[in-house]
C-alpha positions in Angstrom: 0.0 0.0 0.0 1.6 3.2 -1.1 2.7 5.1 2.0 0.2 3.0 3.9 -2.2 6.0 3.4 -5.6 5.2 2.0 -6.7 8.8 2.8 -4.0 10.4 0.7 -5.5 12.6 -2.0 -9.1 12.5 -0.6 -10.4 16.0 0.3 -11.5 16.3 3.9 -15.2 16.4 4.4 -16.8 19.2 6.5 -20.0 18.2 8.1 -21.4 17.9 11.6 -19.1 16.7 14.3 -21.2 13.6 15.0 -21.6 11.8 11.7 -23.5 8.9 13.4 -25.6 8.9 16.5 -27.2 5.7 17.8 -29.6 5.9 20.8 -31.4 3.3 22.8 -31.1 0.7 20.0 -32.3 -2.9 20.7 -32.9 -5.8 18.4 -33.7 -9.5 18.9 -33.9 -12.5 16.6 -37.2 -14.0 17.8 -36.8 -14.3 21.5 -33.0 -14.1 21.4 -31.7 -10.6 22.1 -28.8 -9.4 19.9 -28.6 -5.8 21.0 -29.8 -4.3 24.2 -30.2 -0.5 24.7 -27.1 0.5 22.7 -26.2 4.2 22.5 -23.0 5.9 21.1 -21.8 8.4 18.6 -19.1 8.4 15.9 -17.4 11.7 15.2 -15.8 12.9 12.0 -12.0 12.8 11.9 -12.0 10.0 14.4 -11.3 6.2 14.2 -13.9 4.6 16.4 -13.3 0.9 17.2 -16.2 -1.4 17.9 -14.5 -4.1 19.9 -16.3 -7.3 20.8 -16.0 -11.1 20.8 -17.6 -13.0 18.0 -21.3 -13.0 18.6 -21.3 -9.8 20.5 -23.7 -8.1 18.1 -21.3 -6.1 15.9 -22.7 -7.4 12.6 -26.3 -7.0 13.7 -25.5 -3.4 14.6 -24.0 -2.8 11.1 -27.1 -4.4 9.5 -29.3 -2.0 11.4 -27.2 1.1 10.5 -27.2 0.1 6.8 -31.0 -0.8 6.9 -30.4 -4.4 5.8 -32.7 -4.9 8.8 -35.0 -2.2 10.3 -34.7 -1.3 13.9 -38.0 -1.7 15.7 -36.7 0.1 18.8 -34.2 3.0 19.0 -32.9 5.8 16.9 -30.2 5.9 14.3 -29.1 9.3 12.9 -26.7 9.6 10.0 -25.5 13.2 9.3 -28.5 14.6 11.1 -31.1 12.4 9.2 -33.0 9.8 11.2 -33.2 6.5 9.3 -36.7 5.5 10.4 -38.0 8.9 9.2 -36.0 9.4 6.0 -35.4 5.8 5.0 -32.6 4.9 2.5 -32.0 8.5 1.5 -30.2 8.9 4.8 -27.6 6.3 3.7 -26.1 8.5 1.0 -23.2 9.7 3.3 -22.2 6.1 4.0 -19.3 4.0 2.7 -19.5 0.4 3.7 -17.1 -2.6 3.7 -19.0 -5.6 4.9 -17.4 -8.7 6.4 -18.5 -10.8 3.5 -16.9 -9.8 0.2 -19.3 -8.2 -2.3 -17.2 -7.9 -5.5 -18.1 -9.4 -8.9 -15.4 -12.0 -9.3 -15.7 -12.2 -13.0 -15.1 -8.4 -13.6 -11.7 -6.8 -13.4 -10.8 -4.3 -10.7 -11.6 -1.2 -12.7 -14.9 -2.6 -14.0 -16.0 -3.3 -10.4 -15.2 0.2 -9.4 -16.9 1.7 -12.5 -20.0 -0.3 -11.8 -20.3 1.1 -8.3 -19.5 4.6 -9.5 -22.4 4.4 -12.0 -24.7 3.2 -9.2 -23.7 6.4 -7.3 -24.4 8.6 -10.3 -20.9 9.7 -10.8 -20.1 11.1 -14.3 -17.6 9.0 -16.2 -14.9 11.6 -16.1 -15.2 12.0 -12.4 -15.3 8.2 -11.9 -12.2 7.8 -14.0 -10.2 10.3 -11.9 -11.4 8.9 -8.6 -10.7 5.3 -9.5 -7.2 6.2 -10.7 -6.5 8.1 -7.5 -7.9 5.4 -5.2 -6.0 2.6 -7.0 -2.7 4.5 -6.9 -3.1 5.3 -3.2 -3.9 1.6 -2.5 -0.9 0.4 -4.6 -3.4 -1.4 -6.9 -2.9 0.6 -10.2 -1.0 -2.2 -11.8 -3.8 -4.7 -11.0 -6.7 -2.6 -12.4 -7.1 -5.0 -15.4 -6.9 -8.2 -13.4 -10.1 -10.1 -12.6 -11.0 -10.0 -9.0 -11.1 -13.8 -9.0 -7.3 -13.8 -9.5 -6.6 -11.5 -6.5 -5.6 -12.6 -3.0 -7.7 -11.7 0.0 -5.7 -8.5 0.9 -5.9 -7.1 -2.6 -9.7 -7.8 -2.7 -10.1 -5.9 0.5 -8.2 -2.9 -0.9 -10.6 -2.9 -3.9 -13.6 -2.9 -1.6 -12.1 0.0 0.4 -11.5 1.9 -2.8 -15.1 1.3 -3.8 -16.4 2.4 -0.5 -14.7 5.9 -0.7 -15.3 6.6 -4.4 -18.5 8.7 -3.7 -16.7 10.7 -1.0 -18.7 9.5 2.0 -18.5 11.2 5.4 -19.0 8.0 7.4 -17.1 4.8 6.7 -18.2 1.5 8.2 -16.0 -1.5 8.1 -17.2 -4.8 9.6 -14.2 -7.1 10.5 -12.4 -6.1 7.3 -9.2 -7.9 8.0 -10.6 -11.3 8.8 -8.4 -14.0 7.2 -5.6 -11.6 6.1 -1.9 -12.0 7.1 -0.4 -9.8 9.8 1.5 -7.3 7.4 -1.6 -6.8 5.2 -3.8 -6.3 8.3 -1.3 -3.7 9.7 -1.1 -1.9 6.4 -4.9 -1.6 6.0 -5.4 -0.6 9.7 -2.9 2.2 9.3 -4.4 3.3 6.1 -7.9 3.6 7.6 -6.5 5.5 10.6 -4.9 7.9 8.1 -8.2 8.2 6.3 -9.9 9.3 9.5 -7.3 11.7 10.6 -6.2 13.2 7.3 -9.4 12.7 5.3 -11.7 13.9 8.1 -14.0 10.9 7.8 -15.9 9.3 10.7 -14.8 5.7 10.8 -16.5 2.9 12.6 -14.3 -0.2 12.6 -15.7 -3.5 14.0 -13.2 -6.0 15.2 -12.3 -8.6 17.8 -8.6 -8.0 17.4 -7.0 -5.7 20.0 -3.9 -5.0 18.0 -6.0 -3.0 15.4 -6.8 -0.3 18.0 -4.6 2.6 19.0 -4.5 4.2 22.5 -6.1 7.5 21.3 -8.8 5.8 19.2 -12.4 6.1 20.4 -13.4 2.7 21.7 -16.8 1.0 22.2 -16.6 -2.4 23.9 -19.6 -4.6 23.0 -20.4 -7.8 24.9 -23.6 -9.9 24.6 -25.3 -7.1 22.8 -24.6 -4.4 25.4 -21.9 -1.7 25.6 -19.8 -2.5 28.7 -17.5 0.6 28.4 -16.7 3.3 25.9 -14.3 6.3 25.6 -10.8 6.7 24.3 -8.9 3.4 24.5 -6.5 4.6 27.2 -9.4 5.7 29.3 -11.2 2.4 29.0 -7.9 0.6 30.0 -7.4 2.9 33.0 -11.0 2.5 34.3 -10.7 -1.3 34.1 -7.6 -1.2 36.3 -5.8 -3.2 33.6 -2.3 -2.6 32.3 -3.2 -3.2 28.6 -6.1 -3.2 26.3 -5.9 -7.0 26.1 -6.2 -7.3 29.8 -9.0 -4.8 29.9 -10.9 -6.6 27.2 -10.6 -9.8 29.1 -11.9 -8.2 32.3 -14.8 -6.6 30.5 -16.0 -9.6 28.5 -14.5 -12.6 30.2 -12.9 -13.6 26.9 -9.3 -14.4 26.3 -7.5 -11.6 24.5 -7.0 -11.9 20.8 -4.2 -10.1 19.0 -4.1 -11.9 15.7 
């Protein structure tokens, strides 16, 4: 990844300080609760880590924010627009990288990105420029004519990230985006998204169960069994727990063994 900086060349957005607000959000699959009275905010220019064990409710939360499922209780506000009142129009400021890949394997890299740009209504000339910029930043320019099927997992993830920022979102959601990737690739992508938040001014919500993807100054939400058990800057959460490290704090808050890779 060129300079490990996905945010390079992307103009900072300038919108409300809180790009995403979630209040009193609950959801259940039948009688099985998945989220229970969840409230938090994600600010622009900040990397917010949603940390929780597998099964904590992270993917359910992302499905609610993106309206893949509709929240029967609670409020979700994206850039000042409430989802349950405005509907899918409120999703325009979102860029999303889901845990499950969503690229067309039989199209090449550039074709995948052009297809998404067309869905977003970007003029061809604008799309060409943004695609070239994103691929150069992600060190993928030489692979633009390769079919996605031929790419490894790390390269596919970079294409998905490029796609997610083509329309200049103000809020970027990433659900366990480094699952299955090797350590150097994970580190490169994590650093790039941090740069995108800080230098690009985006609000980033990054769901993970891996503590080594989180920096001491990141905003942190610890989710366990559908409830937020602590939140604040990472170093604050560690200090409040009486732990000496995030791994130890995570173990205390959730009862799960720490995971770093």
